[in-house]
PAZAPA-4460 file (N, C-alpha, C; in steps of 0.05 Angstrom, whole numbers, plus 32768, in hexadecimal, padded with zeros to 4 digits):
% residues 242
    n_x    n_y    n_z   ca_x   ca_y   ca_z    c_x    c_y    c_z   seq   type   mol
   82DA   7D4B   7DF4   82C3   7D3D   7DFE   82BA   7D48   7E19     1      X     A
   829F   7D48   7E1D   8295   7D53   7E36   8296   7D3E   7E4C     2      X     A
   8294   7D47   7E65   8293   7D34   7E7B   827A   7D39   7E8B     3      X     A
   8268   7D25   7E8B   824E   7D28   7E98   824B   7D14   7EAE     4      X     A
   8261   7D08   7EB7   8260   7CF5   7ECC   825B   7D03   7EE7     5      X     A
   8244   7CFD   7EF4   823E   7D0A   7F0D   823B   7CF5   7F23     6      X     A
   8239   7CFF   7F3C   8236   7CEC   7F52   821B   7CDD   7F4F     7      X     A
   8207   7CEB   7F45   81ED   7CDE   7F41   81F0   7CC8   7F2C     8      X     A
   81FF   7CCD   7F17   8203   7CB9   7F03   8211   7CA0   7F0E     9      X     A
   8226   7CA5   7F1F   8234   7C8E   7F2A   8222   7C7E   7F3B    10      X     A
   8210   7C8B   7F4A   81FD   7C7D   7F5B   81E9   7C6D   7F4A    11      X     A
   81E1   7C79   7F33   81CD   7C6D   7F21   81D8   7C53   7F15    12      X     A
   81F2   7C50   7F13   81FD   7C38   7F08   81FC   7C20   7F1A    13      X     A
   81F6   7C25   7F34   81F6   7C0F   7F47   81D9   7C06   7F4E    14      X     A
   81D4   7BED   7F4C   81BC   7BE2   7F57   81A3   7BE7   7F48    15      X     A
   81A4   7BEF   7F2E   818B   7BF3   7F1F   8181   7BD8   7F16    16      X     A
   8167   7BD3   7F1A   815B   7BB9   7F14   8155   7BB7   7EF7    17      X     A
   8159   7B9F   7EEA   8151   7B9C   7ECE   8133   7BA1   7ECB    18      X     A
   812D   7BAE   7EB4   8111   7BB3   7EAE   8106   7BCB   7EBC    19      X     A
   8116   7BDA   7ECB   810B   7BF1   7ED9   8103   7C06   7EC6    20      X     A
   80ED   7C14   7ECC   80E3   7C29   7EBB   80F2   7C43   7EC1    21      X     A
   80E7   7C59   7EB7   80F4   7C73   7EBA   80EC   7C7E   7ED5    22      X     A
   80F4   7C71   7EEB   80EE   7C7B   7F05   80D2   7C72   7F0F    23      X     A
   80C4   7C61   7EFF   80A9   7C5A   7F06   80A7   7C3D   7F10    24      X     A
   80BE   7C30   7F16   80BD   7C15   7F20   80C1   7C01   7F0A    25      X     A
   80C3   7BE7   7F11   80C8   7BD2   7EFD   80B0   7BCF   7EEB    26      X     A
   80B6   7BC6   7ED2   80A2   7BC0   7EBE   809C   7BA3   7EBF    27      X     A
   8082   7B9A   7EC1   807C   7B7E   7EC2   8082   7B70   7EA7    28      X     A
   8084   7B56   7EA8   808D   7B47   7E90   8079   7B4A   7E79    29      X     A
   805F   7B4A   7E7E   804C   7B4D   7E69   804E   7B68   7E5B    30      X     A
   8052   7B7D   7E6B   8055   7B98   7E60   806F   7B9A   7E50    31      X     A
   8084   7B8D   7E5A   809E   7B8E   7E4C   809C   7B81   7E31    32      X     A
   808D   7B6B   7E2F   8088   7B5E   7E15   807A   7B71   7E02    33      X     A
   8066   7B7F   7E0C   8057   7B91   7DFC   8069   7BA8   7DF3    34      X     A
   807A   7BB2   7E05   808D   7BC7   7DFE   809F   7BBF   7DE7    35      X     A
   80A9   7BA6   7DE9   80BB   7B9C   7DD4   80AC   7B9B   7DB9    36      X     A
   8093   7B92   7DBA   8083   7B91   7DA1   807F   7BAD   7D95    37      X     A
   807A   7BC1   7DA7   8076   7BDC   7D9E   8090   7BE7   7D92    38      X     A
   80A7   7BE1   7D9F   80C1   7BEA   7D94   80C6   7BDE   7D79    39      X     A
   80BE   7BC5   7D75   80C1   7BB9   7D5A   80B1   7BC7   7D45    40      X     A
   8098   7BCF   7D4D   8087   7BDE   7D3A   8094   7BF9   7D34    41      X     A
   809E   7C06   7D48   80AB   7C20   7D45   80C3   7C1E   7D32    42      X     A
   80D3   7C09   7D36   80EB   7C06   7D25   80E3   7BFF   7D09    43      X     A
   80CD   7BF0   7D06   80C3   7BE8   7CEB   80B8   7BFF   7CDC    44      X     A
   80A7   7C0F   7CE9   8098   7C24   7CDB   80A5   7C40   7CDD    45      X     A
   80B8   7C43   7CF0   80C4   7C5D   7CF4   80B3   7C70   7D04    46      X     A
   809A   7C69   7D09   8088   7C79   7D19   8073   7C66   7D25    47      X     A
   8065   7C6F   7D3A   8051   7C5D   7D46   8036   7C62   7D38    48      X     A
   802A   7C4C   7D2D   8010   7C4F   7D21   7FFB   7C57   7D35    49      X     A
   7FE2   7C5D   7D2C   7FCD   7C64   7D3E   7FC7   7C4E   7D52    50      X     A
   7FBD   7C55   7D6A   7FB9   7C42   7D7F   7FA7   7C2B   7D76    51      X     A
   7F91   7C31   7D67   7F7F   7C1C   7D5F   7F8D   7C08   7D4D    52      X     A
   7F9E   7C11   7D3B   7FAC   7BFF   7D29   7FBF   7BED   7D38    53      X     A
   7FCD   7BF9   7D4C   7FE0   7BE9   7D5C   7FD2   7BD5   7D6D    54      X     A
   7FBC   7BDE   7D7A   7FAD   7BCC   7D8B   7FA2   7BB4   7D7C    55      X     A
   7F99   7BB8   7D63   7F8F   7BA2   7D53   7FA6   7B90   7D4A    56      X     A
   7FBD   7B9C   7D43   7FD4   7B8B   7D3A   7FDE   7B7A   7D50    57      X     A
   7FDF   7B84   7D69   7FEB   7B76   7D80   7FD6   7B67   7D90    58      X     A
   7FBC   7B6B   7D89   7FA6   7B5F   7D98   7FA7   7B65   7DB6    59      X     A
   7FA9   7B7F   7DBC   7FAA   7B88   7DD8   7F94   7B9D   7DDC    60      X     A
   7F8B   7BA0   7DF5   7F77   7BB4   7DFC   7F84   7BCF   7DFB    61      X     A
   7F73   7BE3   7DF5   7F7D   7BFE   7DF2   7F8A   7C09   7E0B    62      X     A
   7F7E   7C03   7E23   7F88   7C0E   7E3C   7FA4   7C02   7E42    63      X     A
   7FA8   7BE8   7E3A   7FC2   7BDC   7E3E   7FD6   7BE8   7E2B    64      X     A
   7FCE   7BED   7E13   7FDF   7BF9   7DFF   7FE8   7C15   7E08    65      X     A
   7FD4   7C24   7E12   7FDA   7C40   7E1B   7FEE   7C40   7E32    66      X     A
   7FEC   7C2C   7E43   8000   7C2B   7E59   801C   7C26   7E4E    67      X     A
   801F   7C14   7E3B   8039   7C0F   7E2F   8043   7C28   7E20    68      X     A
   8032   7C35   7E11   803A   7C4D   7E03   8043   7C63   7E16    69      X     A
   8035   7C64   7E2E   803D   7C78   7E42   8059   7C72   7E4C    70      X     A
   8060   7C58   7E50   807B   7C52   7E59   8090   7C5A   7E44    71      X     A
   8089   7C55   7E2A   809C   7C5D   7E15   80A0   7C7B   7E14    72      X     A
   808A   7C8A   7E19   808C   7CA7   7E19   809D   7CB1   7E30    73      X     A
   809A   7CA4   7E47   80A9   7CAC   7E5F   80C7   7CA7   7E5B    74      X     A
   80CD   7C93   7E4A   80E9   7C8D   7E44   80F5   7C9C   7E2D    75      X     A
   80E4   7CAD   7E21   80EE   7CBD   7E0A   80EE   7CAF   7DF0    76      X     A
   80E2   7C97   7DEF   80E1   7C87   7DD6   80CB   7C90   7DC3    77      X     A
   80B7   7C9E   7DCE   80A1   7CA9   7DBE   809D   7CC5   7DC6    78      X     A
   8093   7CD5   7DB3   808D   7CF1   7DB9   8074   7CF2   7DCB    79      X     A
   8071   7D07   7DDB   8059   7D09   7DEC   8040   7D09   7DDC    80      X     A
   802B   7CFD   7DE9   8010   7CFC   7DDC   8005   7D18   7DD9    81      X     A
   7FF8   7D1D   7DC3   7FEB   7D37   7DBF   7FD0   7D38   7DCB    82      X     A
   7FC9   7D4F   7DD7   7FAF   7D52   7DE4   7F99   7D57   7DCF    83      X     A
   7F81   7D4F   7DD5   7F6A   7D55   7DC4   7F65   7D3E   7DB0    84      X     A
   7F4C   7D3D   7DA7   7F45   7D28   7D94   7F4A   7D30   7D78    85      X     A
   7F54   7D1C   7D68   7F57   7D20   7D4C   7F67   7D39   7D45    86      X     A
   7F79   7D3F   7D56   7F89   7D58   7D51   7F9B   7D53   7D39    87      X     A
   7F9C   7D66   7D27   7FAE   7D64   7D10   7FCB   7D65   7D1A    88      X     A
   7FDC   7D53   7D0F   7FF8   7D53   7D18   8005   7D6D   7D14    89      X     A
   8012   7D77   7D28   8020   7D91   7D27   803D   7D8C   7D2D    90      X     A
   804E   7D8E   7D19   806A   7D89   7D1D   8076   7D9D   7D30    91      X     A
   8087   7D93   7D43   8095   7DA5   7D55   80A7   7DB7   7D46    92      X     A
   80B5   7DAC   7D32   80C7   7DBD   7D22   80B7   7DC7   7D0A    93      X     A
   80B2   7DE1   7D08   80A2   7DEC   7CF3   80B2   7DF0   7CDA    94      X     A
   80A4   7DF7   7CC4   80B1   7DFB   7CAA   80C6   7E10   7CAB    95      X     A
   80C2   7E25   7CBB   80D6   7E3B   7CBC   80F0   7E30   7CC7    96      X     A
   80EF   7E1F   7CDC   8107   7E14   7CE7   8116   7E02   7CD3    97      X     A
   8106   7DF1   7CC6   8113   7DDF   7CB2   811F   7DEF   7C9B    98      X     A
   8111   7E03   7C92   811B   7E13   7C7C   8133   7E23   7C83    99      X     A
   8138   7E28   7C9D   814E   7E39   7CA5   8167   7E28   7CAC   100      X     A
   8165   7E0E   7CAA   817C   7DFD   7CB1   8185   7DED   7C99   101      X     A
   8198   7DDB   7C9E   81A2   7DCA   7C88   81AE   7DB1   7C95   102      X     A
   81B4   7D9C   7C85   81BE   7D83   7C90   81D7   7D86   7CA1   103      X     A
   81E9   7D98   7C99   8202   7D9A   7CA9   81FD   7DA6   7CC4   104      X     A
   81EA   7DB9   7CC6   81E3   7DC4   7CE0   81D6   7DAE   7CF2   105      X     A
   81C5   7D9D   7CE6   81BA   7D87   7CF5   81CF   7D75   7D00   106      X     A
   81E3   7D6F   7CEF   81F9   7D5E   7CF9   820A   7D6B   7D0E   107      X     A
   820E   7D85   7D0C   821D   7D94   7D21   820F   7D91   7D3C   108      X     A
   81F4   7D93   7D3C   81E6   7D91   7D55   81E6   7D74   7D5F   109      X     A
   81E3   7D61   7D4D   81E5   7D45   7D55   8200   7D3F   7D62   110      X     A
   8215   7D4B   7D57   8230   7D46   7D63   8232   7D52   7D7F   111      X     A
   8223   7D66   7D84   8222   7D72   7D9F   8212   7D61   7DB2   112      X     A
   81FA   7D58   7DA9   81E7   7D4B   7DBB   81EB   7D2D   7DBE   113      X     A
   81EE   7D1F   7DA9   81ED   7D01   7DAB   8205   7CF4   7DB9   114      X     A
   821E   7CFF   7DB6   8233   7CF3   7DC7   822D   7CF6   7DE5   115      X     A
   8221   7D0C   7DEC   821A   7D10   7E09   8204   7CFC   7E11   116      X     A
   81F1   7CF7   7DFF   81DC   7CE3   7E06   81E8   7CC7   7E09   117      X     A
   81FC   7CC0   7DF8   8209   7CA6   7DFA   8218   7CA4   7E15   118      X     A
   8225   7CBA   7E1C   8233   7CBB   7E36   8220   7CB6   7E4D   119      X     A
   820A   7CC4   7E4D   81F6   7CC2   7E62   81EA   7CA6   7E63   120      X     A
   81E6   7C9A   7E4B   81DB   7C7F   7E4A   81EE   7C6B   7E57   121      X     A
   8209   7C6F   7E53   821C   7C5D   7E5F   821C   7C60   7E7D   122      X     A
   8214   7C77   7E87   8214   7C7B   7EA4   81F9   7C74   7EB1   123      X     A
   81E3   7C76   7EA2   81C9   7C75   7EAF   81B6   7C5F   7EA5   124      X     A
   81BA   7C54   7E8D   81A7   7C42   7E81   81A4   7C29   7E92   125      X     A
   818B   7C1F   7E94   8186   7C06   7EA3   8190   7BEF   7E92   126      X     A
   8193   7BD7   7E9E   819A   7BBF   7E8F   8187   7BBA   7E78   127      X     A
   816D   7BBE   7E7C   815A   7BBA   7E66   815E   7BCD   7E50   128      X     A
   8163   7BE6   7E57   8168   7BFA   7E42   8182   7BF5   7E33   129      X     A
   8196   7BEB   7E41   81B0   7BE4   7E34   81AB   7BCD   7E20   130      X     A
   819C   7BB9   7E29   8196   7BA3   7E17   8187   7BAC   7DFE   131      X     A
   8175   7BBF   7E02   8166   7BCA   7DEB   8179   7BD9   7DD8   132      X     A
   818C   7BE8   7DE3   819F   7BF6   7DD2   81B0   7BE2   7DC3   133      X     A
   81B8   7BCC   7DD0   81C9   7BB8   7DC2   81BA   7BAA   7DAC   134      X     A
   81A0   7BA4   7DB0   8190   7B98   7D9B   818C   7BAB   7D84   135      X     A
   8187   7BC4   7D8A   8182   7BD8   7D75   819B   7BDE   7D65   136      X     A
   81B3   7BD7   7D6F   81CC   7BDD   7D61   81CE   7BCE   7D47   137      X     A
   81C0   7BB7   7D44   81C1   7BA7   7D2C   81A7   7BA9   7D1C   138      X     A
   81AA   7BAD   7D02   8192   7BAF   7CF0   8189   7B92   7CEA   139      X     A
   8172   7B8B   7CF3   8168   7B70   7CEE   815E   7B6D   7CD1   140      X     A
   8160   7B56   7CC6   8157   7B51   7CAA   813A   7B5A   7CA6   141      X     A
   8135   7B68   7C91   811A   7B71   7C8A   8113   7B8C   7C97   142      X     A
   8124   7B97   7CA8   811F   7BB1   7CB5   8129   7BC7   7CA3   143      X     A
   811A   7BDD   7CA1   8123   7BF4   7C92   813C   7BFF   7CA0   144      X     A
   8153   7C03   7C92   816B   7C0C   7C9F   8168   7C27   7CAD   145      X     A
   8159   7C39   7CA2   8155   7C53   7CAE   8145   7C50   7CC8   146      X     A
   8130   7C40   7CC8   8120   7C3C   7CE0   8131   7C2F   7CF6   147      X     A
   8143   7C1C   7CEE   8155   7C0F   7D01   8168   7C23   7D0E   148      X     A
   8172   7C36   7CFD   8184   7C4A   7D07   8176   7C5C   7D1B   149      X     A
   815E   7C64   7D15   814E   7C75   7D27   8149   7C67   7D41   150      X     A
   8142   7C4D   7D40   813D   7C3D   7D58   8155   7C3C   7D6A   151      X     A
   816D   7C3A   7D5F   8186   7C38   7D6E   818B   7C53   7D7D   152      X     A
   8189   7C69   7D6E   818F   7C82   7D7B   8179   7C8A   7D8F   153      X     A
   8160   7C83   7D8A   814B   7C88   7D9D   8150   7C78   7DB7   154      X     A
   8159   7C5F   7DB4   815E   7C4E   7DCB   8173   7C5B   7DDD   155      X     A
   8188   7C66   7DD1   819D   7C74   7DE0   8192   7C8D   7DEE   156      X     A
   8182   7C9C   7DDF   8176   7CB4   7DEC   8165   7CAD   7E04   157      X     A
   8155   7C97   7E01   8145   7C8E   7E18   8157   7C84   7E2F   158      X     A
   816D   7C77   7E28   817F   7C6D   7E3D   818E   7C82   7E4B   159      X     A
   818F   7C9A   7E40   819D   7CB1   7E4D   818D   7CB9   7E66   160      X     A
   8174   7CB3   7E68   8162   7CBA   7E7E   8162   7CD8   7E84   161      X     A
   8165   7CE8   7E6F   8162   7D05   7E71   814B   7D0C   7E5E   162      X     A
   8134   7D11   7E69   811C   7D15   7E59   811E   7D2D   7E47   163      X     A
   812B   7D43   7E50   812E   7D5B   7E40   8140   7D55   7E28   164      X     A
   8157   7D48   7E2D   8169   7D42   7E17   815C   7D2F   7E03   165      X     A
   814C   7D1C   7E0D   813E   7D09   7DFC   812A   7D18   7DEA   166      X     A
   811C   7D2B   7DF6   8109   7D3B   7DE6   8117   7D4C   7DD1   167      X     A
   812E   7D57   7DD8   813E   7D66   7DC4   8146   7D54   7DAD   168      X     A
   814D   7D3B   7DB4   8155   7D28   7D9F   813D   7D23   7D8C   169      X     A
   8125   7D20   7D98   810D   7D1B   7D88   8108   7D32   7D75   170      X     A
   810A   7D4B   7D7F   8107   7D62   7D6E   811C   7D63   7D58   171      X     A
   8134   7D5E   7D5F   814A   7D5E   7D4B   8145   7D49   7D36   172      X     A
   813C   7D32   7D3E   8136   7D1C   7D2B   8120   7D25   7D18   173      X     A
   810B   7D32   7D22   80F5   7D3B   7D11   8100   7D4E   7CFB   174      X     A
   8111   7D60   7D03   811D   7D73   7CF0   812D   7D63   7CDB   175      X     A
   813E   7D51   7CE4   814F   7D42   7CD2   813F   7D30   7CBF   176      X     A
   8127   7D27   7CC8   8117   7D15   7CB8   8106   7D23   7CA3   177      X     A
   8105   7D3E   7CA4   80F5   7D4C   7C90   8100   7D47   7C74   178      X     A
   80EE   7D45   7C61   80F6   7D3F   7C46   810A   7D53   7C3A   179      X     A
   810A   7D6C   7C44   811C   7D80   7C39   8138   7D7C   7C44   180      X     A
   813C   7D6B   7C58   8156   7D67   7C64   815E   7D4A   7C63   181      X     A
   8155   7D3B   7C4F   8159   7D1E   7C50   8176   7D16   7C4A   182      X     A
   8187   7D29   7C44   81A4   7D21   7C43   81AD   7D16   7C5D   183      X     A
   81A0   7D1D   7C73   81A9   7D14   7C8D   81A2   7CF6   7C90   184      X     A
   8190   7CEB   7C80   818B   7CCF   7C81   81A0   7CC0   7C70   185      X     A
   81B9   7CC2   7C79   81CF   7CB8   7C69   81CE   7C9A   7C66   186      X     A
   81BF   7C8C   7C77   81BE   7C6F   7C76   81A3   7C63   7C6D   187      X     A
   8192   7C75   7C63   8176   7C6C   7C5D   8175   7C58   7C47   188      X     A
   8187   7C59   7C33   8185   7C46   7C1D   81A1   7C3A   7C18   189      X     A
   81AE   7C32   7C2D   81C9   7C28   7C2A   81CA   7C0B   7C20   190      X     A
   81E0   7C05   7C13   81E5   7BEA   7C0B   81EB   7BDA   7C24   191      X     A
   81E8   7BBF   7C23   81ED   7BAF   7C3B   8208   7BB4   7C48   192      X     A
   821D   7BB8   7C39   8237   7BBC   7C44   8238   7BD5   7C56   193      X     A
   822C   7BEA   7C4D   822B   7C03   7C5D   821A   7C00   7C76   194      X     A
   8204   7BF0   7C73   81F4   7BEB   7C8B   8204   7BDC   7CA0   195      X     A
   8214   7BC8   7C96   8225   7BB9   7CA9   823A   7BCB   7CB6   196      X     A
   8245   7BDE   7CA7   8258   7BF1   7CB2   824B   7C02   7CC7   197      X     A
   8233   7C0C   7CC2   8225   7C1C   7CD5   821E   7C0C   7CEE   198      X     A
   8215   7BF3   7CEB   820F   7BE2   7D01   8228   7BDD   7D12   199      X     A
   823F   7BDB   7D05   8258   7BD7   7D14   825E   7BEF   7D26   200      X     A
   8259   7C07   7D1B   825D   7C20   7D2B   8249   7C21   7D42   201      X     A
   8230   7C19   7D3C   821C   7C18   7D51   8225   7C04   7D67   202      X     A
   8230   7BEE   7D5E   8238   7BD9   7D71   824E   7BE3   7D84   203      X     A
   8260   7BF3   7D7A   8275   7BFF   7D8C   8269   7C11   7DA1   204      X     A
   8256   7C21   7D98   8248   7C33   7DAB   8239   7C23   7DC0   205      X     A
   822A   7C0F   7DB7   821A   7BFE   7DCA   822C   7BEF   7DDD   206      X     A
   8243   7BE5   7DD4   8255   7BD6   7DE5   8260   7BE9   7DFB   207      X     A
   8266   7C02   7DF3   8271   7C14   7E07   825C   7C1B   7E1C   208      X     A
   8243   7C1F   7E13   822D   7C24   7E26   822A   7C0C   7E39   209      X     A
   822A   7BF4   7E2E   8226   7BDC   7E3E   823D   7BD9   7E52   210      X     A
   8255   7BE2   7E4A   826C   7BDF   7E5C   826D   7BF6   7E71   211      X     A
   8259   7C08   7E71   8259   7C1F   7E83   8271   7C30   7E7F   212      X     A
   8278   7C34   7E65   8290   7C44   7E5E   8287   7C5E   7E51   213      X     A
   8281   7C73   7E61   8277   7C8C   7E56   8289   7C99   7E42   214      X     A
   82A3   7C99   7E48   82B6   7CA5   7E35   82B6   7C96   7E1A   215      X     A
   82B6   7C7C   7E1C   82B6   7C6C   7E03   829D   7C6F   7DF4   216      X     A
   8286   7C70   7E01   826C   7C74   7DF4   826A   7C8F   7DE7   217      X     A
   8273   7CA4   7DF5   8273   7CBF   7DEA   8285   7CC0   7DD1   218      X     A
   829C   7CB5   7DD3   82B0   7CB6   7DBD   82A6   7CA6   7DA5   219      X     A
   829A   7C8E   7DAA   8291   7C7E   7D94   8279   7C8B   7D85   220      X     A
   8267   7C98   7D94   8251   7CA6   7D88   825B   7CBE   7D77   221      X     A
   826E   7CCC   7D82   8279   7CE3   7D74   8286   7CDA   7D59   222      X     A
   8295   7CC5   7D5A   82A2   7CBA   7D42   828D   7CB1   7D2E   223      X     A
   8278   7CA4   7D37   8263   7C9B   7D26   8256   7CB2   7D17   224      X     A
   8250   7CC7   7D26   8242   7CDE   7D1A   8255   7CEE   7D07   225      X     A
   826E   7CEF   7D0E   8282   7CFC   7CFC   8282   7CED   7CE1   226      X     A
   8280   7CD2   7CE2   8280   7CC3   7CC9   8267   7CCA   7CB8   227      X     A
   8250   7CCD   7CC6   8238   7CD5   7CB7   823B   7CF2   7CAC   228      X     A
   8246   7D04   7CBC   824B   7D1F   7CB3   825C   7D20   7C9A   229      X     A
   8270   7D0F   7C99   8282   7D0F   7C82   8273   7D05   7C69   230      X     A
   8261   7CF1   7C6D   8251   7CE8   7C56   823F   7CFE   7C4C   231      X     A
   8233   7D0D   7C5E   8221   7D23   7C56   8231   7D38   7C47   232      X     A
   8248   7D3F   7C51   8259   7D53   7C44   8261   7D4A   7C28   233      X     A
   8266   7D30   7C26   826C   7D25   7C0B   8255   7D26   7BF8   234      X     A
   823D   7D21   7C02   8225   7D23   7BF1   821F   7D3F   7BE8   235      X     A
   8225   7D52   7BFA   821F   7D6E   7BF3   8235   7D7B   7BE2   236      X     A
   824B   7D6D   7BDF   8261   7D78   7BCF   825C   7D74   7BB1   237      X     A
   8262   7D88   7BA0   825E   7D85   7B83   826E   7D6D   7B79   238      X     A
   8262   7D5D   7B68   8270   7D46   7B5C   8274   7D2F   7B6E   239      X     A
   8265   7D2F   7B85   8268   7D19   7B98   825F   7CFE   7B8D   240      X     A
   826D   7CE9   7B95   8265   7CCE   7B8C   8252   7CC1   7B9F   241      X     A
   824C   7CCE   7BB6   8239   7CC2   7BC9   821D   7CC0   7BBE   242      X     A
***
């Protein structure tokens, strides 16, 4: 396991106010409510719908909505806004990249990146971010299991407070979510028992982050991802029962 505990991290653990943004000061209560509503939509749909659709659903003004979306982007919970009007979506990960990789390579990189993100979240996440991670650890009734899994891992990436690492996670997730690599969605259509098992693993990670235990958070994330890797290897093996 790596060790990323720095003097700055130790300092960051002291005196952070609940609801603090990513270095931009505290978030007011009204905006925090809007952020929670947006996170629920993101967990439900797996992606953020167009601004007009969201504004109508939540009955908020567009400028207020854009402010909240900006906060989520600064925290790494949403990808950066694209410049230009009506620009056709351009995936960061092109077809050549997706065609040149495979589910096991994706998991190898997740095993390198995500335990470190969990470690950083244990050191740096604000109380509000930790509470978000703990809530996301459990799949609520009626929520798509895959969307819930994405929301949990995104919350940890945001809690790491490392914008570059969070962006790398977003790119990695886009690659993993491509239809040609859907073996990586090992929990997308799980029976309830397997969802409960996954939530239990998420809970161990969240508890370690909440306890400010970087070693425990890193270890728990690594073990969680190894379990997913083993499922993928089983699915890819001839005659697999997965």
